[in-house]
RONU-817833 format. One record per residue (C-alpha): residue number from 1; residue in one letter; chain; x, z, y. Coordinates in steps of 0.2 Angstrom, whole numbers, plus 5000, padded with zeros to 4 digits. Layout:
residues N
<site i="NUM" aa="A" ch="A" px="X" pz="Z" py="Y"/>
...
This chain:
residues 272
<site i="1" aa="X" ch="A" px="5000" pz="5000" py="5000"/>
<site i="2" aa="X" ch="A" px="5008" pz="4995" py="5016"/>
<site i="3" aa="X" ch="A" px="4996" pz="5004" py="5027"/>
<site i="4" aa="X" ch="A" px="4991" pz="4987" py="5035"/>
<site i="5" aa="X" ch="A" px="4972" pz="4983" py="5036"/>
<site i="6" aa="X" ch="A" px="4965" pz="4965" py="5030"/>
<site i="7" aa="X" ch="A" px="4963" pz="4954" py="5046"/>
<site i="8" aa="X" ch="A" px="4945" pz="4951" py="5051"/>
<site i="9" aa="X" ch="A" px="4935" pz="4939" py="5061"/>
<site i="10" aa="X" ch="A" px="4939" pz="4942" py="5079"/>
<site i="11" aa="X" ch="A" px="4957" pz="4949" py="5077"/>
<site i="12" aa="X" ch="A" px="4970" pz="4942" py="5086"/>
<site i="13" aa="X" ch="A" px="4982" pz="4943" py="5072"/>
<site i="14" aa="X" ch="A" px="4989" pz="4927" py="5067"/>
<site i="15" aa="X" ch="A" px="4979" pz="4917" py="5054"/>
<site i="16" aa="X" ch="A" px="4986" pz="4901" py="5047"/>
<site i="17" aa="X" ch="A" px="4999" pz="4901" py="5061"/>
<site i="18" aa="X" ch="A" px="4988" pz="4904" py="5075"/>
<site i="19" aa="X" ch="A" px="4976" pz="4918" py="5081"/>
<site i="20" aa="X" ch="A" px="4958" pz="4915" py="5080"/>
<site i="21" aa="X" ch="A" px="4956" pz="4919" py="5098"/>
<site i="22" aa="X" ch="A" px="4971" pz="4908" py="5102"/>
<site i="23" aa="X" ch="A" px="4962" pz="4894" py="5092"/>
<site i="24" aa="X" ch="A" px="4946" pz="4896" py="5102"/>
<site i="25" aa="X" ch="A" px="4955" pz="4896" py="5118"/>
<site i="26" aa="X" ch="A" px="4965" pz="4880" py="5113"/>
<site i="27" aa="X" ch="A" px="4950" pz="4872" py="5107"/>
<site i="28" aa="X" ch="A" px="4942" pz="4877" py="5124"/>
<site i="29" aa="X" ch="A" px="4927" pz="4883" py="5115"/>
<site i="30" aa="X" ch="A" px="4916" pz="4898" py="5121"/>
<site i="31" aa="X" ch="A" px="4902" pz="4903" py="5109"/>
<site i="32" aa="X" ch="A" px="4886" pz="4908" py="5115"/>
<site i="33" aa="X" ch="A" px="4873" pz="4901" py="5128"/>
<site i="34" aa="X" ch="A" px="4880" pz="4893" py="5143"/>
<site i="35" aa="X" ch="A" px="4878" pz="4904" py="5159"/>
<site i="36" aa="X" ch="A" px="4878" pz="4898" py="5177"/>
<site i="37" aa="X" ch="A" px="4869" pz="4901" py="5193"/>
<site i="38" aa="X" ch="A" px="4850" pz="4899" py="5192"/>
<site i="39" aa="X" ch="A" px="4849" pz="4891" py="5209"/>
<site i="40" aa="X" ch="A" px="4858" pz="4875" py="5202"/>
<site i="41" aa="X" ch="A" px="4847" pz="4874" py="5187"/>
<site i="42" aa="X" ch="A" px="4835" pz="4860" py="5194"/>
<site i="43" aa="X" ch="A" px="4851" pz="4849" py="5198"/>
<site i="44" aa="X" ch="A" px="4852" pz="4843" py="5180"/>
<site i="45" aa="X" ch="A" px="4834" pz="4837" py="5179"/>
<site i="46" aa="X" ch="A" px="4839" pz="4824" py="5194"/>
<site i="47" aa="X" ch="A" px="4853" pz="4816" py="5182"/>
<site i="48" aa="X" ch="A" px="4853" pz="4806" py="5167"/>
<site i="49" aa="X" ch="A" px="4853" pz="4817" py="5152"/>
<site i="50" aa="X" ch="A" px="4871" pz="4815" py="5147"/>
<site i="51" aa="X" ch="A" px="4877" pz="4817" py="5165"/>
<site i="52" aa="X" ch="A" px="4866" pz="4832" py="5168"/>
<site i="53" aa="X" ch="A" px="4873" pz="4841" py="5152"/>
<site i="54" aa="X" ch="A" px="4891" pz="4837" py="5156"/>
<site i="55" aa="X" ch="A" px="4889" pz="4842" py="5175"/>
<site i="56" aa="X" ch="A" px="4881" pz="4859" py="5170"/>
<site i="57" aa="X" ch="A" px="4895" pz="4862" py="5157"/>
<site i="58" aa="X" ch="A" px="4908" pz="4859" py="5171"/>
<site i="59" aa="X" ch="A" px="4898" pz="4872" py="5183"/>
<site i="60" aa="X" ch="A" px="4897" pz="4885" py="5169"/>
<site i="61" aa="X" ch="A" px="4916" pz="4883" py="5164"/>
<site i="62" aa="X" ch="A" px="4922" pz="4884" py="5181"/>
<site i="63" aa="X" ch="A" px="4912" pz="4901" py="5184"/>
<site i="64" aa="X" ch="A" px="4917" pz="4908" py="5167"/>
<site i="65" aa="X" ch="A" px="4936" pz="4905" py="5170"/>
<site i="66" aa="X" ch="A" px="4935" pz="4914" py="5187"/>
<site i="67" aa="X" ch="A" px="4935" pz="4933" py="5188"/>
<site i="68" aa="X" ch="A" px="4935" pz="4934" py="5207"/>
<site i="69" aa="X" ch="A" px="4917" pz="4935" py="5214"/>
<site i="70" aa="X" ch="A" px="4923" pz="4928" py="5231"/>
<site i="71" aa="X" ch="A" px="4929" pz="4913" py="5221"/>
<site i="72" aa="X" ch="A" px="4914" pz="4911" py="5210"/>
<site i="73" aa="X" ch="A" px="4904" pz="4911" py="5226"/>
<site i="74" aa="X" ch="A" px="4914" pz="4898" py="5233"/>
<site i="75" aa="X" ch="A" px="4912" pz="4887" py="5218"/>
<site i="76" aa="X" ch="A" px="4893" pz="4889" py="5219"/>
<site i="77" aa="X" ch="A" px="4893" pz="4884" py="5238"/>
<site i="78" aa="X" ch="A" px="4905" pz="4870" py="5234"/>
<site i="79" aa="X" ch="A" px="4893" pz="4863" py="5220"/>
<site i="80" aa="X" ch="A" px="4877" pz="4866" py="5230"/>
<site i="81" aa="X" ch="A" px="4884" pz="4856" py="5245"/>
<site i="82" aa="X" ch="A" px="4889" pz="4842" py="5232"/>
<site i="83" aa="X" ch="A" px="4872" pz="4840" py="5225"/>
<site i="84" aa="X" ch="A" px="4866" pz="4825" py="5236"/>
<site i="85" aa="X" ch="A" px="4882" pz="4814" py="5233"/>
<site i="86" aa="X" ch="A" px="4882" pz="4819" py="5215"/>
<site i="87" aa="X" ch="A" px="4865" pz="4812" py="5213"/>
<site i="88" aa="X" ch="A" px="4870" pz="4796" py="5222"/>
<site i="89" aa="X" ch="A" px="4885" pz="4793" py="5212"/>
<site i="90" aa="X" ch="A" px="4878" pz="4799" py="5195"/>
<site i="91" aa="X" ch="A" px="4872" pz="4781" py="5192"/>
<site i="92" aa="X" ch="A" px="4889" pz="4773" py="5194"/>
<site i="93" aa="X" ch="A" px="4900" pz="4767" py="5180"/>
<site i="94" aa="X" ch="A" px="4913" pz="4781" py="5184"/>
<site i="95" aa="X" ch="A" px="4900" pz="4796" py="5181"/>
<site i="96" aa="X" ch="A" px="4889" pz="4787" py="5167"/>
<site i="97" aa="X" ch="A" px="4904" pz="4789" py="5154"/>
<site i="98" aa="X" ch="A" px="4900" pz="4807" py="5150"/>
<site i="99" aa="X" ch="A" px="4897" pz="4811" py="5132"/>
<site i="100" aa="X" ch="A" px="4882" pz="4822" py="5127"/>
<site i="101" aa="X" ch="A" px="4886" pz="4840" py="5124"/>
<site i="102" aa="X" ch="A" px="4880" pz="4849" py="5109"/>
<site i="103" aa="X" ch="A" px="4865" pz="4860" py="5111"/>
<site i="104" aa="X" ch="A" px="4868" pz="4879" py="5113"/>
<site i="105" aa="X" ch="A" px="4887" pz="4877" py="5116"/>
<site i="106" aa="X" ch="A" px="4896" pz="4881" py="5132"/>
<site i="107" aa="X" ch="A" px="4912" pz="4871" py="5136"/>
<site i="108" aa="X" ch="A" px="4927" pz="4875" py="5148"/>
<site i="109" aa="X" ch="A" px="4930" pz="4857" py="5148"/>
<site i="110" aa="X" ch="A" px="4921" pz="4841" py="5147"/>
<site i="111" aa="X" ch="A" px="4928" pz="4825" py="5138"/>
<site i="112" aa="X" ch="A" px="4925" pz="4808" py="5146"/>
<site i="113" aa="X" ch="A" px="4929" pz="4791" py="5139"/>
<site i="114" aa="X" ch="A" px="4945" pz="4786" py="5147"/>
<site i="115" aa="X" ch="A" px="4947" pz="4801" py="5159"/>
<site i="116" aa="X" ch="A" px="4944" pz="4819" py="5159"/>
<site i="117" aa="X" ch="A" px="4933" pz="4827" py="5172"/>
<site i="118" aa="X" ch="A" px="4944" pz="4842" py="5174"/>
<site i="119" aa="X" ch="A" px="4958" pz="4830" py="5181"/>
<site i="120" aa="X" ch="A" px="4946" pz="4822" py="5194"/>
<site i="121" aa="X" ch="A" px="4946" pz="4829" py="5212"/>
<site i="122" aa="X" ch="A" px="4930" pz="4834" py="5220"/>
<site i="123" aa="X" ch="A" px="4931" pz="4819" py="5231"/>
<site i="124" aa="X" ch="A" px="4932" pz="4807" py="5216"/>
<site i="125" aa="X" ch="A" px="4917" pz="4816" py="5207"/>
<site i="126" aa="X" ch="A" px="4906" pz="4818" py="5222"/>
<site i="127" aa="X" ch="A" px="4911" pz="4807" py="5236"/>
<site i="128" aa="X" ch="A" px="4913" pz="4820" py="5248"/>
<site i="129" aa="X" ch="A" px="4929" pz="4822" py="5258"/>
<site i="130" aa="X" ch="A" px="4937" pz="4839" py="5258"/>
<site i="131" aa="X" ch="A" px="4951" pz="4834" py="5269"/>
<site i="132" aa="X" ch="A" px="4954" pz="4819" py="5280"/>
<site i="133" aa="X" ch="A" px="4966" pz="4805" py="5274"/>
<site i="134" aa="X" ch="A" px="4975" pz="4792" py="5284"/>
<site i="135" aa="X" ch="A" px="4972" pz="4774" py="5281"/>
<site i="136" aa="X" ch="A" px="4962" pz="4759" py="5287"/>
<site i="137" aa="X" ch="A" px="4944" pz="4761" py="5288"/>
<site i="138" aa="X" ch="A" px="4932" pz="4750" py="5279"/>
<site i="139" aa="X" ch="A" px="4920" pz="4738" py="5287"/>
<site i="140" aa="X" ch="A" px="4905" pz="4749" py="5284"/>
<site i="141" aa="X" ch="A" px="4914" pz="4764" py="5290"/>
<site i="142" aa="X" ch="A" px="4918" pz="4755" py="5307"/>
<site i="143" aa="X" ch="A" px="4900" pz="4750" py="5308"/>
<site i="144" aa="X" ch="A" px="4895" pz="4768" py="5306"/>
<site i="145" aa="X" ch="A" px="4907" pz="4773" py="5320"/>
<site i="146" aa="X" ch="A" px="4901" pz="4759" py="5331"/>
<site i="147" aa="X" ch="A" px="4882" pz="4763" py="5328"/>
<site i="148" aa="X" ch="A" px="4884" pz="4782" py="5329"/>
<site i="149" aa="X" ch="A" px="4893" pz="4781" py="5346"/>
<site i="150" aa="X" ch="A" px="4880" pz="4768" py="5353"/>
<site i="151" aa="X" ch="A" px="4865" pz="4778" py="5347"/>
<site i="152" aa="X" ch="A" px="4872" pz="4794" py="5352"/>
<site i="153" aa="X" ch="A" px="4874" pz="4788" py="5370"/>
<site i="154" aa="X" ch="A" px="4857" pz="4780" py="5370"/>
<site i="155" aa="X" ch="A" px="4850" pz="4797" py="5365"/>
<site i="156" aa="X" ch="A" px="4859" pz="4806" py="5380"/>
<site i="157" aa="X" ch="A" px="4855" pz="4793" py="5392"/>
<site i="158" aa="X" ch="A" px="4837" pz="4794" py="5387"/>
<site i="159" aa="X" ch="A" px="4836" pz="4813" py="5391"/>
<site i="160" aa="X" ch="A" px="4844" pz="4809" py="5408"/>
<site i="161" aa="X" ch="A" px="4829" pz="4797" py="5411"/>
<site i="162" aa="X" ch="A" px="4815" pz="4808" py="5404"/>
<site i="163" aa="X" ch="A" px="4820" pz="4825" py="5404"/>
<site i="164" aa="X" ch="A" px="4811" pz="4836" py="5393"/>
<site i="165" aa="X" ch="A" px="4794" pz="4835" py="5399"/>
<site i="166" aa="X" ch="A" px="4780" pz="4825" py="5389"/>
<site i="167" aa="X" ch="A" px="4791" pz="4827" py="5374"/>
<site i="168" aa="X" ch="A" px="4780" pz="4819" py="5361"/>
<site i="169" aa="X" ch="A" px="4768" pz="4808" py="5373"/>
<site i="170" aa="X" ch="A" px="4768" pz="4790" py="5378"/>
<site i="171" aa="X" ch="A" px="4778" pz="4787" py="5394"/>
<site i="172" aa="X" ch="A" px="4784" pz="4773" py="5405"/>
<site i="173" aa="X" ch="A" px="4802" pz="4778" py="5404"/>
<site i="174" aa="X" ch="A" px="4813" pz="4764" py="5397"/>
<site i="175" aa="X" ch="A" px="4831" pz="4763" py="5393"/>
<site i="176" aa="X" ch="A" px="4839" pz="4748" py="5400"/>
<site i="177" aa="X" ch="A" px="4821" pz="4742" py="5405"/>
<site i="178" aa="X" ch="A" px="4819" pz="4737" py="5386"/>
<site i="179" aa="X" ch="A" px="4817" pz="4752" py="5375"/>
<site i="180" aa="X" ch="A" px="4803" pz="4764" py="5379"/>
<site i="181" aa="X" ch="A" px="4806" pz="4781" py="5375"/>
<site i="182" aa="X" ch="A" px="4802" pz="4800" py="5377"/>
<site i="183" aa="X" ch="A" px="4811" pz="4816" py="5373"/>
<site i="184" aa="X" ch="A" px="4807" pz="4816" py="5354"/>
<site i="185" aa="X" ch="A" px="4813" pz="4798" py="5353"/>
<site i="186" aa="X" ch="A" px="4829" pz="4803" py="5362"/>
<site i="187" aa="X" ch="A" px="4831" pz="4817" py="5349"/>
<site i="188" aa="X" ch="A" px="4830" pz="4805" py="5335"/>
<site i="189" aa="X" ch="A" px="4843" pz="4794" py="5343"/>
<site i="190" aa="X" ch="A" px="4855" pz="4809" py="5343"/>
<site i="191" aa="X" ch="A" px="4851" pz="4814" py="5326"/>
<site i="192" aa="X" ch="A" px="4854" pz="4796" py="5319"/>
<site i="193" aa="X" ch="A" px="4871" pz="4795" py="5329"/>
<site i="194" aa="X" ch="A" px="4877" pz="4812" py="5321"/>
<site i="195" aa="X" ch="A" px="4872" pz="4806" py="5304"/>
<site i="196" aa="X" ch="A" px="4882" pz="4789" py="5307"/>
<site i="197" aa="X" ch="A" px="4897" pz="4798" py="5313"/>
<site i="198" aa="X" ch="A" px="4896" pz="4810" py="5299"/>
<site i="199" aa="X" ch="A" px="4895" pz="4795" py="5286"/>
<site i="200" aa="X" ch="A" px="4911" pz="4788" py="5294"/>
<site i="201" aa="X" ch="A" px="4922" pz="4803" py="5295"/>
<site i="202" aa="X" ch="A" px="4915" pz="4816" py="5282"/>
<site i="203" aa="X" ch="A" px="4911" pz="4804" py="5267"/>
<site i="204" aa="X" ch="A" px="4921" pz="4792" py="5256"/>
<site i="205" aa="X" ch="A" px="4917" pz="4774" py="5258"/>
<site i="206" aa="X" ch="A" px="4905" pz="4775" py="5243"/>
<site i="207" aa="X" ch="A" px="4896" pz="4789" py="5250"/>
<site i="208" aa="X" ch="A" px="4895" pz="4781" py="5268"/>
<site i="209" aa="X" ch="A" px="4888" pz="4766" py="5260"/>
<site i="210" aa="X" ch="A" px="4875" pz="4776" py="5251"/>
<site i="211" aa="X" ch="A" px="4870" pz="4785" py="5268"/>
<site i="212" aa="X" ch="A" px="4868" pz="4768" py="5277"/>
<site i="213" aa="X" ch="A" px="4857" pz="4761" py="5263"/>
<site i="214" aa="X" ch="A" px="4846" pz="4776" py="5265"/>
<site i="215" aa="X" ch="A" px="4846" pz="4776" py="5284"/>
<site i="216" aa="X" ch="A" px="4843" pz="4757" py="5284"/>
<site i="217" aa="X" ch="A" px="4828" pz="4759" py="5272"/>
<site i="218" aa="X" ch="A" px="4821" pz="4773" py="5283"/>
<site i="219" aa="X" ch="A" px="4823" pz="4762" py="5299"/>
<site i="220" aa="X" ch="A" px="4814" pz="4747" py="5290"/>
<site i="221" aa="X" ch="A" px="4799" pz="4758" py="5287"/>
<site i="222" aa="X" ch="A" px="4800" pz="4764" py="5305"/>
<site i="223" aa="X" ch="A" px="4800" pz="4746" py="5311"/>
<site i="224" aa="X" ch="A" px="4785" pz="4741" py="5300"/>
<site i="225" aa="X" ch="A" px="4774" pz="4756" py="5306"/>
<site i="226" aa="X" ch="A" px="4780" pz="4753" py="5324"/>
<site i="227" aa="X" ch="A" px="4773" pz="4735" py="5323"/>
<site i="228" aa="X" ch="A" px="4757" pz="4742" py="5317"/>
<site i="229" aa="X" ch="A" px="4756" pz="4755" py="5331"/>
<site i="230" aa="X" ch="A" px="4759" pz="4772" py="5322"/>
<site i="231" aa="X" ch="A" px="4773" pz="4778" py="5334"/>
<site i="232" aa="X" ch="A" px="4765" pz="4784" py="5349"/>
<site i="233" aa="X" ch="A" px="4774" pz="4801" py="5344"/>
<site i="234" aa="X" ch="A" px="4790" pz="4792" py="5349"/>
<site i="235" aa="X" ch="A" px="4782" pz="4782" py="5364"/>
<site i="236" aa="X" ch="A" px="4783" pz="4766" py="5354"/>
<site i="237" aa="X" ch="A" px="4770" pz="4754" py="5359"/>
<site i="238" aa="X" ch="A" px="4763" pz="4743" py="5345"/>
<site i="239" aa="X" ch="A" px="4767" pz="4723" py="5342"/>
<site i="240" aa="X" ch="A" px="4783" pz="4714" py="5348"/>
<site i="241" aa="X" ch="A" px="4793" pz="4724" py="5360"/>
<site i="242" aa="X" ch="A" px="4811" pz="4730" py="5361"/>
<site i="243" aa="X" ch="A" px="4809" pz="4746" py="5351"/>
<site i="244" aa="X" ch="A" px="4801" pz="4738" py="5336"/>
<site i="245" aa="X" ch="A" px="4814" pz="4723" py="5337"/>
<site i="246" aa="X" ch="A" px="4828" pz="4734" py="5338"/>
<site i="247" aa="X" ch="A" px="4823" pz="4745" py="5323"/>
<site i="248" aa="X" ch="A" px="4821" pz="4730" py="5313"/>
<site i="249" aa="X" ch="A" px="4838" pz="4722" py="5318"/>
<site i="250" aa="X" ch="A" px="4847" pz="4739" py="5316"/>
<site i="251" aa="X" ch="A" px="4838" pz="4742" py="5298"/>
<site i="252" aa="X" ch="A" px="4843" pz="4725" py="5292"/>
<site i="253" aa="X" ch="A" px="4861" pz="4726" py="5299"/>
<site i="254" aa="X" ch="A" px="4864" pz="4744" py="5292"/>
<site i="255" aa="X" ch="A" px="4859" pz="4739" py="5274"/>
<site i="256" aa="X" ch="A" px="4869" pz="4722" py="5275"/>
<site i="257" aa="X" ch="A" px="4885" pz="4728" py="5284"/>
<site i="258" aa="X" ch="A" px="4884" pz="4746" py="5282"/>
<site i="259" aa="X" ch="A" px="4878" pz="4746" py="5264"/>
<site i="260" aa="X" ch="A" px="4894" pz="4737" py="5259"/>
<site i="261" aa="X" ch="A" px="4886" pz="4719" py="5255"/>
<site i="262" aa="X" ch="A" px="4898" pz="4711" py="5266"/>
<site i="263" aa="X" ch="A" px="4914" pz="4721" py="5262"/>
<site i="264" aa="X" ch="A" px="4910" pz="4719" py="5243"/>
<site i="265" aa="X" ch="A" px="4908" pz="4701" py="5244"/>
<site i="266" aa="X" ch="A" px="4925" pz="4699" py="5254"/>
<site i="267" aa="X" ch="A" px="4934" pz="4711" py="5241"/>
<site i="268" aa="X" ch="A" px="4928" pz="4699" py="5227"/>
<site i="269" aa="X" ch="A" px="4934" pz="4683" py="5235"/>
<site i="270" aa="X" ch="A" px="4951" pz="4691" py="5239"/>
<site i="271" aa="X" ch="A" px="4953" pz="4696" py="5221"/>
<site i="272" aa="X" ch="A" px="4947" pz="4679" py="5215"/>
């Protein structure tokens, strides 16, 4: 009798050349149900099944491997901020290569076809810039900068004309004698300008293109409703006028130029 007890499951003694716990760590396997913040559970339902499962495994693994409460909170805030761009990019070829995860198993890493999710930066996963990078701007980013500045100036100049009275009523105030406006209309100008500048400076080119497509689609709807006379709230009269024609032109230009259709075609011709 050597006095040594027989090894049992859960011991860290070496079994077959490597300890059980070491084998689990090496395989990056965590038994038991995956745990994560309940405030992010709804995100998976917005994604295709495989992508939602892989994303949730990534979230839970980051939290499981971090014991510092402050860092865990920073992880959750970061994932929550990344949700819009995650949903947008989940349908691209880069993200659609996730392999489905078995039910009831938590992973500390997720295998991808051709790459490893753990090796991708947050910018590569979600399209959100966490730090500015030098380099030439794409055509759609230049478009966003130009439109952002122009629309922001229009909003500020409109407030100089209208003031803050009759904020949501039809007025006779016109910018450059062409675009009828009121206080609410000026506020929309400023918000749109800030959105375009955010897309140019805070998002990657694909993220900026997605924002432009969304804004262009919204402006197209605004133009149609404006022609039908549903925008007295913005002091836009019905029919053919400067406001409705401007909304229609900017909507089409935003989808075509800001959405990357022209830069995509030029890139394909250059490679050919």
